[in-house]
Structure formats: structure tokens, C-alpha cells
N, C-alpha and C positions, 0 to 999 in steps of 0.2 A: 662582231658585225651584228649579233641579234639576241635577244635573249629565248626566242622561241614561244611556241603557243602553249595554251594549256591542256592538258590530257586529255581532256574530252576533244579538243581539236585533233591532236596529235601531232606527232613531228618525225620520228625515226621509225621506218618499218624495219630496215636492215641497214646495215655499214659495209663497206668494200674496201680493202686495204690496199696500200700502195707505199714504194719507197721499203722500209724496212719491215713493213706487214704485206708487202706484194703477195697476192694470192690468196690471202684471207679473207673470209667473209663470215657474217654473222647476222642472224636474224636478231629482232629487239622487239620487247613486247610493246607492241604498237597500241598508242591510248590506255594504258597503263598509270598506275602512278609513276614509275620510275620515267615515263616518257612527258613527265610535264615541265614546260618552260626548259627544255634542252638546248642549251645555247649553241650558236654555231659562230665559226669565227674562220679567219685569215691565216695563212702561214706567218705573216709579221716576222721575218727575218729567218724563221725555222721552215719546216716541212709539215705539210697535212698528210697524215699517215692512215688516217679514213675518211671516207664521205659517206652520207649518206643516201638514199634513193633520190632525193631532190637536189644530189650534187654540192649540199653544204658541207663544210669541215667540221667534224666532230671529234676527230683527235689530232692532236698535234705535237711534235718533238722539235726540240732546239737543241742545240751544241752551244755552249757559252763563247765568248771572245777566246781566242787561244787553246778550245776546247777544255776549259777549265772547269766546266758543270756540264750536265745533261740534265735534261728535264722531259717529262711528257705531261701533256694537258688533256685532260679528256671530260667532255659535257657528257658522255654516256656511263652508265654504272656497268662495273666490270663483271661484278656478282649476278648480273640478270642477261647477260650476253646469252643468247641462245646456239647451243652447239649443234654444228651439223658435219660438214666435212673439216672445219676448223675447231680444235678445243680451247676452251681459256689457259689450258695447261701449254698450250702451243704457243699461243699469244702470248702470255708471261715470259716463256723464254724467250721470244723475240725482243720483248721490252728489256729484260736483263742483259741480252747480249748487246744491246744499244748502250745500256747503263755501263756496262763494262767496258765496251769499246770494239765491240765486234767479238767475232770468234776466229780470234787468230794469236798466234803467238811468235814470237820472235826472240832469238837469242843468239850468244854465240859458242860455239862448243868449247868446254874449257881443254886447253891442250891442244887443241886441233886449229887447223888453219882456215877452218871455213864457219861460215854463220848459215843459220838456220831460219826459213820462214814458211809456217805450214798455215793454212786457213780452211774455213769449210765454208760452203755454200749454206745458208740456213735463212727462210726456208728452202728447203731441197724438194724437187716437185718430181716424184717418179723414181728418182735415183739420187745416191749420197754422191757429193762431189767435194773432193779435197784437191788442193794445191800444194806441194813441197817444193821450195827452190833450196839449192843447196850452191854452195860456192866450190865444193870440193865433193868426193865420192862418199857416201856414207851410207851404214847399215840402217835399215828403216823398219820398225815392227809395229804398225798400227792397226789395231783392232777395231770391230764395232760392237757396240754394246748397249744394251736394252736399259732401259731406267733402273730396273733391279739389279744391274750389274753383269748380267748374263752376256758372254760373248755369241754375238750373233752372225757375225761376218768378219772377215779380214779386208783390211783396206791395200794394205803391202807388207809383205815378209820378204828381206832381203836386203840386198845392195843396191842402191841408186845411185846414178852418175852426177856430176855436176850439173845445174842447169835448172830448169823449169820442169815440173813432174805434174800434168793434171791426172788426177785418179779419180774414176769412178766405181761405183758398187751398186748394181740394181737394187732397187725397193721391192722389186717384184716378190710376193710372200711376206712382205713385212707390212704390219698395221701404220697408220698414220701415228705419230707421236714424236716424242723427245726421244733422241738418241744421244751416245756419245763416240766421240773417236778419241781412240786413246791409246798411248803406248809410248815410244821412244822413235827418235830421228837422231842420229849418232848419238851425243850424250844428255839430250835434251828430252825432257819428261813433256808430253804433249798430251792435254785434255780438251777438247771442243766439243760444245754441245751443237746438235744441229737439229733441225725439226723437218719431219720427212712429210709431205704432204700429197696425197693420191688424189 
């Protein structure tokens, strides 16, 4: 849409996320070298995931025809995004979830007559949320782990019946950041990344 202005005029003071980056915000070094000629663009068949304070698209994502590739295009520098409520680590986790097709697993239990589908909301705001869909009763053992691998909570432990189960774990007492929901559902190994925002 445009090439942006020189750094002396300035372009980006902050960016606000939507879509896969919903709830994320970063300040940007206004009128710095990184703020020179910052392009703005339209979705053009994709989705704008960050807009600047002047409502211009600064970061977008696109899923190719038949989902055969995924790309993120950014006119702002990742390394100079100023962290506050959201960290660059959380942003990269959201980007990686987009590249890998999201935070979900699906599979058929070997030897059993049910299929499983497990997904986690990311970013999670205030609490962790996961959905388990079962075609039959299954033993479920899902824990919540921090990035060091330390277990910090339990999502579910025990038998779940056929159907959809929406599970929530309070984020009170947890710092904002990246966590893993890991364990087993039936015979399936589950390992999902989720980002907690406060």
C-alpha cells in the first residue's frame, strides 16, 4: 500500500494484534533507525495480524492454495519490538503455531474404536483452555508444564466419556508466558504449546 516515511517523520509507535495474534501489543521505537520507511500493506488474500497506531497493516499472514504453505510478512523488525504485557517469545510461539497448523493433534487410537482430537486455545487470556473430543470413553492424563519442563498443574486426570470436553485451568498465580499441555489421551501422546496472557 505504501513505503512509509523517513525515520525523522516516523511511522510506527505501537502495533496491536488480531487473528492469530489477538490480544498482543508491542511498542515500537518511534523515529528510530528501525522506524525508517516502514511499509504498510493490505491483506491481499491473507489476513492482517498487526496494525499500527494509525490503523495501517504492518504484519500479515497468508495460507497458500489448499493450505500447501504458510507465510508471515512483516514490515516491522521483530528484534526491536518493545516487550511489556506481551513478550517476543510469546509472539514467536504464535507464529510457530500458525506455521505448524495450530495447537491441535488428531489421531486414531491404535486398537481402540475411538478417535481423539485435542486442541488448546493460544494465546490464552487469564486461564488455560483445552478441548478434548472423544468417540468413546478414554483414560486422559494431561498436565500443564512450564518451559523448563516442570509440571505446574493438571488439566485432566482420569476417564472421560464420549463427547466434547471443554477443560479450563485458572491462570491465577502463573506468569505470562509459554506453557505446554502434555500427556496422554487414550493411546495418543499429546504435546500442545499455549501462551498465557494476563
